[in-house]
matplotlib code that plots the C-alpha trace (Angstrom):
import matplotlib.pyplot as plt

x = [-16.8, -16.2, -18.7, -19.4, -17.9, -15.1, -12.7, -10.1, -12.8, -14.2, -10.7, -10.3, -13.7, -12.7, -9.4, -11.1, -13.8, -10.9, -9.1, -12.1, -12.4, -8.8, -8.4, -11.4, -10.4, -6.8, -7.8, -5.7, -8.2, -6.9, -3.3, -4.2, -6.4, -3.7, -1.3, -3.8, -4.3, -0.6, -0.2, -3.6, -2.3, 0.6, 0.0, 0.6, -1.9, -4.5, -4.1, -4.3, -7.4, -9.2, -8.3, -9.6, -12.7, -13.8, -12.6, -14.6, -17.7, -20.8, -21.7, -18.3, -18.2, -21.9, -21.1, -18.0, -19.9, -22.7, -20.2, -18.7, -22.0, -23.1, -19.8, -20.3, -24.0, -23.2, -20.0, -21.5, -19.0, -20.9, -18.2, -18.1, -21.8, -22.5, -19.4, -20.6, -24.1, -22.7, -20.6, -23.6, -25.6, -22.8, -22.6, -26.4, -26.8, -23.7, -24.5, -27.9, -26.7, -23.8, -26.1, -28.5, -25.4, -24.1, -27.3, -27.9, -24.4, -23.9, -20.2, -18.4, -15.9, -12.3, -12.3, -14.5, -13.0, -14.8, -13.5, -13.1, -15.0, -18.2, -21.5, -24.6, -27.1, -29.6, -28.9, -29.1, -26.1, -23.5, -20.5, -21.9, -21.8, -18.4, -18.9, -18.6, -16.9, -19.1, -16.2, -14.5, -17.8, -18.6, -15.0, -14.5, -18.0, -17.2, -13.7, -15.3, -17.9, -15.6, -13.1, -15.8, -15.4, -11.7, -9.9, -6.5, -7.1, -8.5, -5.3, -5.7, -9.3, -8.5, -5.4, -7.5, -10.2, -7.5, -5.9, -9.2, -10.0, -6.6, -7.2, -10.2, -8.1, -5.4, -8.0, -9.2, -12.7, -12.8, -11.2, -9.2, -11.9, -14.3, -12.6, -12.0, -15.6, -16.6, -14.2, -15.8, -19.4, -18.4, -17.0, -20.1, -22.2, -19.9, -18.8, -22.3, -23.6, -20.6, -21.0, -24.9, -24.5, -21.7, -23.7, -26.5, -26.9, -26.4, -28.5, -29.0, -31.8]
y = [-105.4, -103.0, -100.4, -97.2, -95.2, -97.2, -95.5, -94.6, -93.0, -91.2, -90.0, -88.6, -86.7, -85.4, -84.2, -82.4, -80.7, -79.7, -78.4, -76.2, -74.9, -74.1, -72.5, -70.2, -69.5, -68.7, -66.6, -68.8, -68.4, -64.8, -65.5, -68.5, -66.2, -63.6, -66.3, -67.7, -64.2, -63.6, -66.7, -66.8, -64.9, -67.3, -69.8, -72.8, -71.6, -70.9, -74.3, -76.1, -74.3, -74.8, -78.5, -78.7, -77.0, -79.1, -82.5, -81.7, -80.4, -82.5, -82.9, -84.2, -86.7, -87.9, -88.4, -90.6, -92.6, -93.1, -94.4, -96.8, -98.2, -98.6, -100.4, -102.8, -103.4, -104.3, -106.1, -108.1, -106.7, -106.3, -104.3, -101.6, -101.6, -101.1, -98.9, -96.5, -96.5, -95.8, -93.0, -91.5, -91.6, -89.9, -87.2, -86.6, -86.7, -84.8, -82.2, -81.6, -81.5, -79.0, -76.7, -76.5, -75.5, -73.1, -71.2, -71.2, -69.9, -67.3, -67.0, -64.6, -66.3, -65.3, -63.2, -60.7, -57.8, -59.0, -60.7, -64.3, -64.6, -62.8, -64.7, -63.2, -66.0, -67.4, -66.2, -67.1, -64.9, -67.2, -65.2, -65.8, -69.6, -70.4, -72.6, -75.5, -76.2, -78.3, -79.5, -80.9, -82.4, -84.3, -85.3, -87.0, -88.5, -90.1, -91.3, -92.7, -94.6, -96.0, -97.1, -99.7, -101.4, -100.8, -100.7, -101.0, -97.8, -95.9, -93.9, -92.7, -91.7, -89.7, -88.1, -86.9, -85.6, -83.7, -82.2, -81.1, -79.5, -77.7, -76.5, -74.5, -72.8, -72.1, -70.7, -68.4, -69.8, -71.1, -70.7, -73.5, -74.1, -74.5, -77.3, -79.0, -78.8, -80.1, -83.1, -84.0, -83.7, -85.8, -88.5, -88.6, -89.1, -91.5, -94.0, -95.4, -95.1, -97.2, -99.8, -100.0, -100.5, -102.9, -105.0, -105.4, -108.4, -107.9, -109.5, -109.0, -110.6]
z = [80.1, 83.0, 84.3, 82.5, 85.4, 87.1, 89.5, 86.9, 84.7, 87.7, 88.5, 84.9, 85.3, 88.6, 87.2, 84.2, 86.5, 89.0, 86.1, 85.0, 88.5, 88.9, 85.6, 86.2, 89.8, 89.0, 85.9, 83.6, 80.7, 80.2, 79.6, 77.4, 75.5, 75.0, 73.9, 71.3, 70.1, 69.6, 67.5, 65.7, 62.6, 61.8, 58.9, 61.1, 63.7, 61.0, 59.4, 62.7, 63.9, 60.5, 60.6, 64.2, 63.2, 60.4, 62.0, 65.2, 63.5, 64.4, 60.9, 59.9, 62.9, 62.2, 58.7, 59.5, 62.1, 59.6, 57.1, 59.6, 60.6, 57.0, 56.1, 59.1, 58.1, 54.4, 55.2, 58.1, 60.5, 63.8, 65.5, 62.9, 62.6, 66.4, 66.8, 64.1, 65.8, 69.2, 67.8, 65.9, 69.0, 71.0, 68.5, 68.6, 72.4, 73.3, 70.7, 72.1, 75.8, 74.9, 72.9, 75.9, 78.1, 75.6, 75.4, 79.2, 80.2, 77.4, 77.9, 75.3, 73.1, 73.4, 70.3, 71.8, 73.7, 77.0, 80.1, 80.2, 83.5, 82.1, 81.5, 80.1, 80.9, 78.5, 74.9, 71.2, 70.1, 68.5, 69.8, 73.5, 73.1, 74.3, 77.4, 76.9, 73.7, 71.3, 69.3, 72.4, 73.6, 70.6, 70.0, 73.4, 73.3, 70.0, 71.4, 74.5, 72.5, 69.9, 72.6, 73.9, 70.4, 69.5, 72.9, 71.4, 69.5, 72.5, 72.8, 69.3, 69.7, 72.8, 71.2, 68.1, 70.4, 72.6, 69.4, 68.1, 71.6, 71.5, 68.1, 69.4, 71.9, 69.4, 67.0, 69.6, 69.5, 73.1, 76.4, 78.0, 80.6, 77.8, 76.3, 79.6, 80.4, 77.1, 77.3, 80.6, 79.3, 76.2, 78.4, 80.5, 77.4, 75.4, 78.0, 79.0, 75.4, 74.1, 76.8, 76.1, 72.5, 72.8, 75.1, 72.6, 70.3, 66.5, 64.0, 60.3, 58.5]

ax = plt.figure().add_subplot(projection="3d")
ax.plot(x, y, z, "-o")
ax.set_aspect("equal")
plt.show()
């Protein structure tokens, strides 16, 4: 098993962080916001954004990971048991970290009539918790953790995470830079957690 942060993975993180900086520096969040607002009323956009919301919800993901762990435990399948545990831990840890960041930055959500480059600092207001995206963070954390156990399905996990993140932009709930930052944070959490749990022995009495 390779290191948690190999050079290719560091390259992915660098790409995502550079994307956050460039999007903010070039003001690209604003045109993306206007595009999502123009399409948010269409049935397809509403259906997609709702699906992304529920699929990326921490409770939904935690429930799925707990079910996977229990299935592995009762069926004596160590891969599923440990994969579910790693996914569950990734949801919990990434969820805590992203909430701390959200409340510290205080960025307005795109649906508010406020500039995309405005930050209000520490806040508890739900409409000022845009950066980074919690859905993107937990989705990429779970994808990264599960990839340690199911490497052949890694492409599917990351594709689903990307679709959930994109759905948050389409639904006008997050800026583009929010989901890029969330993806980076999720990977930072999920890669080492997946590797650590995969390296542990599994025993059932």
